[in-house]
C-alpha positions as CSV (number, residue, x, y, z in Angstrom):
1,M,0.0,0.0,0.0
2,S,1.2,3.5,-0.7
3,T,2.3,5.8,2.1
4,A,0.8,8.9,0.5
5,A,-2.4,10.0,2.2
6,P,-5.4,9.5,-0.2
7,V,-7.4,12.5,-1.2
8,T,-10.7,10.8,-0.5
9,N,-11.8,9.2,2.7
10,T,-13.6,6.5,0.7
11,T,-12.4,3.0,1.6
12,V,-12.8,-0.1,-0.6
13,L,-12.3,-3.6,0.7
14,V,-10.9,-5.8,-2.0
15,V,-11.4,-9.6,-1.5
16,E,-9.5,-11.7,-4.1
17,D,-7.7,-15.0,-3.5
18,D,-5.4,-14.5,-6.5
19,D,-2.5,-12.4,-5.2
20,I,-1.6,-10.9,-8.6
21,V,-5.2,-10.0,-9.5
22,R,-5.7,-8.5,-6.0
23,M,-2.5,-6.5,-6.4
24,L,-3.6,-5.1,-9.7
25,I,-7.0,-4.1,-8.4
26,V,-5.5,-2.5,-5.3
27,D,-3.0,-0.6,-7.5
28,V,-5.8,0.8,-9.7
29,L,-8.0,1.8,-6.8
30,E,-5.1,3.5,-5.1
31,E,-4.3,5.4,-8.3
32,L,-7.9,6.6,-8.2
33,E,-7.1,7.8,-4.7
34,Y,-9.3,5.4,-2.7
35,R,-8.1,3.9,0.6
36,V,-7.9,0.2,0.1
37,L,-8.1,-2.7,2.5
38,E,-7.0,-6.1,1.2
39,A,-8.3,-9.6,2.0
40,D,-7.1,-12.8,0.4
41,G,-10.2,-14.7,1.4
42,C,-13.4,-14.6,3.4
43,E,-11.9,-15.0,6.9
44,Q,-9.7,-12.0,6.4
45,A,-12.6,-10.0,4.8
46,L,-14.9,-10.8,7.7
47,E,-12.2,-9.6,10.2
48,H,-12.2,-6.2,8.4
49,L,-16.0,-6.1,8.2
50,R,-16.5,-6.9,11.9
51,N,-14.1,-4.0,12.9
52,L,-16.8,-1.4,12.9
53,D,-14.2,1.3,13.8
54,Q,-12.9,0.8,10.3
55,P,-15.1,2.6,7.7
56,I,-15.7,0.5,4.5
57,D,-17.7,2.2,1.7
58,L,-17.6,-0.6,-0.8
59,M,-16.6,-4.3,-0.8
60,M,-15.3,-5.6,-4.1
61,T,-15.2,-9.4,-4.1
62,D,-14.4,-12.3,-6.4
63,V,-17.4,-14.6,-6.7
64,G,-15.2,-17.8,-6.8
65,L,-13.5,-17.8,-3.5
66,P,-12.4,-20.9,-1.6
67,V,-14.3,-21.9,1.6
68,M,-17.2,-19.5,1.0
69,D,-18.3,-17.9,-2.3
70,G,-18.5,-14.2,-2.8
71,R,-22.3,-14.2,-2.6
72,E,-22.3,-15.8,0.8
73,L,-19.6,-13.4,1.9
74,A,-21.8,-10.5,0.7
75,R,-24.7,-11.9,2.8
76,Q,-22.6,-12.1,5.9
77,A,-21.1,-8.6,5.1
78,R,-24.6,-7.1,4.9
79,S,-25.6,-8.8,8.2
80,V,-22.7,-6.9,9.9
81,R,-22.9,-3.7,7.7
82,P,-26.5,-3.4,6.4
83,G,-26.6,-1.5,3.1
84,L,-22.9,-2.0,2.3
85,P,-22.4,-1.6,-1.5
86,V,-21.0,-4.8,-3.0
87,L,-19.3,-5.2,-6.4
88,F,-18.8,-8.8,-7.6
89,A,-16.0,-9.6,-10.0
90,S,-16.5,-12.8,-12.1
91,G,-15.3,-14.4,-15.2
92,Y,-18.9,-15.5,-15.6
93,A,-20.6,-12.1,-15.0
94,E,-23.3,-12.6,-17.5
95,S,-24.5,-15.8,-15.8
96,I,-24.3,-15.1,-12.1
97,D,-27.3,-14.1,-10.1
98,V,-26.6,-10.9,-8.3
99,P,-28.8,-9.8,-5.4
100,D,-30.6,-6.5,-5.8
101,S,-28.6,-3.5,-4.9
102,M,-25.3,-5.3,-5.7
103,A,-23.3,-4.8,-8.9
104,V,-21.1,-7.1,-11.0
105,I,-18.1,-6.5,-13.3
106,G,-16.9,-9.2,-15.7
107,K,-13.3,-10.5,-15.6
108,P,-11.1,-9.6,-17.3
109,F,-11.9,-5.9,-17.0
110,S,-9.9,-2.9,-18.1
111,I,-8.7,-0.1,-15.7
112,D,-11.3,2.2,-17.3
113,Q,-14.1,-0.3,-16.7
114,L,-13.1,-0.8,-13.1
115,R,-12.9,3.0,-12.6
116,D,-16.3,3.6,-14.2
117,K,-18.0,0.8,-12.3
118,V,-16.6,1.9,-8.9
119,K,-17.5,5.6,-9.6
120,S,-21.0,4.5,-10.6
121,I,-21.5,2.8,-7.2
122,L,-19.8,5.3,-4.9
123,P,-20.9,8.9,-4.5
């Protein structure tokens, strides 16, 4: 993570079990001046989510995670943080069933697609 203070106070939790993909997403979001929390799976993500002193404005999660899929993680996240915006990333975006008030972006996605999707979700 960069040491420069972000311009925004908006925090995005990125949940991705593939280290390289997670690093790329984090780099893009930090370039867009978001604060970023990283989780390599559901357990780490839930630790961040349960820390209510830590603001989280958006959770971006892979759908295909080990142990618990991204949709179940989203359900648990919403039980801890009702109304939390969720962005799913999936290589099968056109075929996944996304709950209302949650968004999806298809993998692979471009930097511009990620930027536009995040900006469409966050104020």
